[in-house]
C-alpha angles and dihedrals in degrees: 000000000000117000119202133181134172128234106207129205091267094056096256124141115228118191115224094204141016089253091056091048091052092047091052091045091053086062098045111156144077120314135191112226108223123210108258145152115300091254095048128075114199123179134168128205113244121231091024115241099193125208135130134269131217121241138302096061134160100240098177137012134166156135116301093212090061097075141346109291088214089067090056092048089052088053091052088052097045092045091047091231121179120211147082119286113203123194123192114197137141093006095304135096123217125186130194120193118215129195114190089339097308123109115254103175146326141227132196142181091199117113112259094018100082115108093244093051091048090052091052093046092051093049098245096116141016125237089247090056092048091052092049094049092048093051093071097065094234124120105290097232093050091046093051089054096044091050090051095241095120132023121234091249093050089048088053090055090049091052091047092052090046090052092049094050095044091046091049093049090052091055089052095051106114096185143012134076137295138193135184119213121191097231138106121264102280094205099053112026112188093008113174094215113115124171125182108250094207091055091049090051093049092045091047093051089048091050092051093050092045094044090056087057094045092052089071089074104012104048096192146307092292095056118112121228131210130185128254132189107249119229090226114026115216132197108269126213119239094258090046089052091049095052094042087052089058093054107100105146091257102070124081122224089257092051092049090050090051094047090050093045091236133133118258091247097050092045091048091050093053093043090051092055090048089052090049088053090052099250098120145004137205119250133188099229133039120252117262111278117250125202107262092228090052090049092050090050093048092050093050092047094046095047091049088054088057095045089051091049093053093048089047089056091054115089112258093241091058097047098086091058091042093053091045090057088050091052089053091051092051093046094053102115091192094061117113091240097039093124090060092052096052111139091354128131132168118264117231088267090052098251126128128231100267095197093054091043094052090045090057091050093049093049097057114105116247092247091057091048091050091052093051102041132041109249093017093262117154090210089056090048093049092048094048093048096047090044090056088049091046091054090049088054091051090049092053093044091050089066092052106039134062124257097258092051091046093051093048090047090051092054091049093050093046095054093047094043092057091054092049093049089060088067096055 
């Protein structure tokens, strides 16, 4: 039960409900008003009357700016305290439930930290599924599992990620108020989630230290990123390739993290390393928007130029066998991009029919596009598919041309490919 009262401009307390009025009447007497943070009212009866109170009780409250909140969390862990710690800072309230000093769950009113938003960002549920589950009035996590939208194991992963994010945000709160109530988590009674507090503290401190380093190149989640051509290309890991594929000059760091179903911290860490390697840079403004149809056409035309250049480098006597191998590649129904190559074959110069290709891309259902390309963008899908085909062309050409020609061709392809990737 939540008890509210108003403190008017004349210093009078006005109870908002009968329950609040009775609670105040039970404490009738003279109180000493103690100095406290603007958002915290602390008073002590004088003279003290003593006595005990039944649970739930606020056993500690204070000002966040007075000492590091991490020290207080460590005290909760070491003292094996059970209860709910609530931190109000920056217009949001975050709560962490403890059982014998270990974290059992978390809640937040901050955008992006609610369990439904976490589930969507990690790719375990859609916004439509979250809305349907929330409409029933049951706890959201339980409803998602009962409706078959999320498995119990995936829900656990979502809760764990939420706890990590909320806990980290609390450690970063420089000001505000906090209070600890010795009660069970009212939102998830009997929750099975249990996370080691010491591990969360160490991970939180590590994240704070690393994030201060990342901010030198990635200013924050609202920063826009654009690609650059590195001086010395390196081999990228799959997740690095995925995030780099989402960098288009128009997405923010936060949007890239969401499209990749990654946490903001993990995405920032990878993007920082890509920036260090010279693959991208942060910019203050988004790149000028280009019509999607025009971008698709530019990608198709640009890739056809590269395909022609590769075939042109192959000796004339070797081209028939080269093109026959390409026809076999395009006809492979088991390939990941088979739907894009339907009814396509290379022309004698190696190019593809751009009109037919773009028609195939446009006819794909949104769900198929989302399954083949990060972020569900048709431009990204087209680029990824043509890039795979381009690499197959280079592989075939490498067996038929000399080393010097192969190296020169590789440089030409690399420069043009970076320009085309800006369009995806």
